[in-house]
N, C-alpha and C positions, 0 to 999 in steps of 0.2 A: 282196201286195198283203193279202193278211190282216187286217194286223195295222196300214198305217196307214189299209185304212178303220176299225178300229177305235175306233183311234186318233180319230179322225176325231169317228165318231159321238158317243163319249163326248164328245169336247170341244167339240161344237154350243152355242153360245150363239145360244139364239133370239132374233129382234125383239122389240126391247120395247115392249108393249103385245100383246104377239102370245098368240091364244087357244090354248088346249089342244093342238084339233084342225090348227090354222097347226102348232105348234109338231112335232108329230112326223110332219105331212106334207111340214114338210122337213124334222128330222133322219129319214126314211125312204128321200126320196129317196136322201140317201146310195149307203144299201145298191142302189139302181136297179139293172137289167138288172149289176147286175157276179157273180151268179152265175145266170144265164141258164143254165147248160150243167149248173148244180150240183144233186146234190137235196135238199132244205129238208124239217127236220122241227122243228115247231113241239110242246115241251112244254109241258100242262099242270096247274095242280093238279087234284085229282078222282081221286071213287072208280075211276075204268076206270084210270087207270098201278099202283095198284098189283094189278091181276089178274099183268104179268107181274113174272120175276123185273131187278134191277138192271140186273143181266147178260146178257135179251134186252133190253133197252132200252138196254143200253151196243153187241148186238153189232148191234143197226138203223140205229146211231146211228153208225157205225163208217163213215167218209172222206165223211161226211155234216156239213153244216151243221146247224147245231143251234140253237134259240131256247128259254128255258128261261123262262115265265112265272111269276112271283113267285118260293118255298121249293118252284119242281118237287123239283128238284134237289138 
């Protein structure tokens, strides 16, 4: 299931002429309600991330859906 959703998300083709907001809303609608019973972690770049070791982050994220923004990991 996750592999199929990942493929849909990556291969999503926006409607020609759609603005960025519309494009991202449609792209993220692919994920809507598919993980309603799962814990999700969103990691972003920033100084507070360096307060934790890589092992602590890995342990915290274990068995969770993880989204990373930019060069977070």
